[in-house]
C-alpha positions as CSV (number, residue, x, y, z in Angstrom):
1,M,140.3,-98.4,141.9
2,K,142.6,-100.2,140.4
3,Q,141.4,-103.6,139.9
4,P,144.0,-106.0,142.1
5,D,145.9,-108.3,139.5
6,P,144.7,-111.6,139.6
7,L,147.6,-113.1,139.2
8,L,148.7,-112.0,142.2
9,A,145.5,-112.2,144.1
10,N,145.8,-116.1,143.0
11,A,149.9,-116.4,144.4
12,Q,148.3,-115.0,148.0
13,R,145.6,-118.0,147.6
14,L,148.0,-119.6,146.6
15,L,150.3,-119.5,149.4
16,D,146.6,-119.0,151.9
17,R,146.3,-122.9,150.6
18,L,149.4,-124.2,151.9
19,N,149.8,-122.2,154.9
20,K,146.1,-123.7,155.9
21,S,146.3,-127.0,154.6
22,G,150.3,-127.7,154.8
23,W,152.7,-128.7,152.4
24,C,153.1,-132.1,151.1
25,Q,156.1,-133.7,149.5
26,N,156.0,-136.8,146.6
27,T,152.3,-136.6,146.2
28,G,150.0,-134.1,145.4
29,L,147.3,-134.1,148.2
30,D,148.1,-136.6,151.2
31,N,145.5,-138.3,153.7
32,T,145.7,-135.2,156.4
33,G,145.0,-133.0,153.0
34,A,147.8,-131.5,153.0
35,C,149.7,-130.3,149.3
36,C,152.4,-130.3,147.1
37,I,152.6,-126.6,144.8
38,I,151.4,-128.5,141.8
39,G,148.1,-130.0,144.4
40,A,147.6,-126.8,145.4
41,I,147.5,-124.8,142.4
42,Y,144.8,-127.8,141.4
43,M,143.3,-127.1,144.3
44,L,142.1,-124.1,143.6
45,G,139.6,-124.6,141.1
46,L,141.4,-121.9,138.8
47,P,139.7,-121.4,135.4
48,S,142.7,-123.2,132.7
49,E,144.1,-119.9,131.4
50,Q,144.4,-118.7,135.0
51,H,145.7,-122.0,136.1
52,S,148.6,-122.0,133.5
53,A,149.5,-118.8,134.5
54,L,150.1,-119.5,138.0
55,E,151.8,-122.2,137.4
56,Q,153.9,-120.4,134.6
57,L,154.5,-118.1,137.2
58,V,155.9,-120.2,139.6
59,R,158.1,-122.1,137.4
60,S,159.9,-118.2,135.8
61,N,160.7,-117.9,139.8
62,L,162.6,-121.3,138.8
63,Q,164.2,-120.8,136.4
64,Y,167.4,-119.5,138.2
65,K,167.7,-123.2,139.4
66,W,166.9,-125.7,136.3
67,P,166.8,-123.2,133.3
68,D,166.6,-126.5,131.2
69,L,163.3,-127.4,133.0
70,N,160.6,-125.6,131.4
71,N,157.7,-127.4,132.1
72,V,156.2,-128.9,135.0
73,N,158.9,-130.8,136.0
74,A,161.0,-127.7,137.3
75,I,157.8,-127.8,140.8
76,I,157.6,-131.3,140.9
77,K,161.9,-130.9,141.5
78,F,161.6,-127.5,143.5
79,N,158.4,-129.0,145.9
80,D,160.2,-133.4,146.1
81,G,164.0,-132.2,146.5
82,H,165.1,-133.8,149.9
83,K,166.1,-130.6,150.8
84,T,163.8,-128.4,150.4
85,R,161.5,-127.3,153.4
86,F,158.0,-125.3,153.5
87,K,160.0,-122.5,154.2
88,H,161.6,-122.4,150.9
89,V,158.1,-123.0,149.2
90,Q,156.9,-120.1,150.8
91,E,160.0,-118.1,149.3
92,L,159.0,-119.3,146.2
93,I,155.4,-117.7,146.1
94,V,156.4,-114.1,147.9
95,R,158.8,-114.2,145.4
96,S,156.3,-114.8,142.5
97,M,154.5,-112.1,143.9
98,D,157.2,-109.5,145.1
99,S,157.5,-110.7,140.4
100,I,154.7,-109.4,139.7
101,A,154.8,-106.5,141.4
102,T,158.3,-105.8,140.5
103,C,156.1,-105.5,136.1
104,S,153.2,-103.9,137.3
105,S,155.2,-100.7,138.9
106,R,157.2,-100.6,135.3
107,T,153.9,-100.6,133.7
108,P,153.5,-97.4,132.3
109,K,150.1,-95.5,133.6
């Protein structure tokens, strides 16, 4: 039986975390327990390499919007944008998960 992709599993955990605890802007964690995207990634408590891979995955799916921002600032700019709503955050994470699935389906068996 094929093992689940750890990056895909972590992206799903990120989405679950935000759906459960709530999403916020302009702070990593608010007093209700809601997190921004970066705060939620930290709250997952992933090992360093998995944490970095998940940040990179989310960043790569923002590159179409801000190609000049190739670091964590792209995520912060997206998260804290005045027009960003939680549905946009959910769509970003789902798009990130879809990109993993697409890449996995193209990998030779």
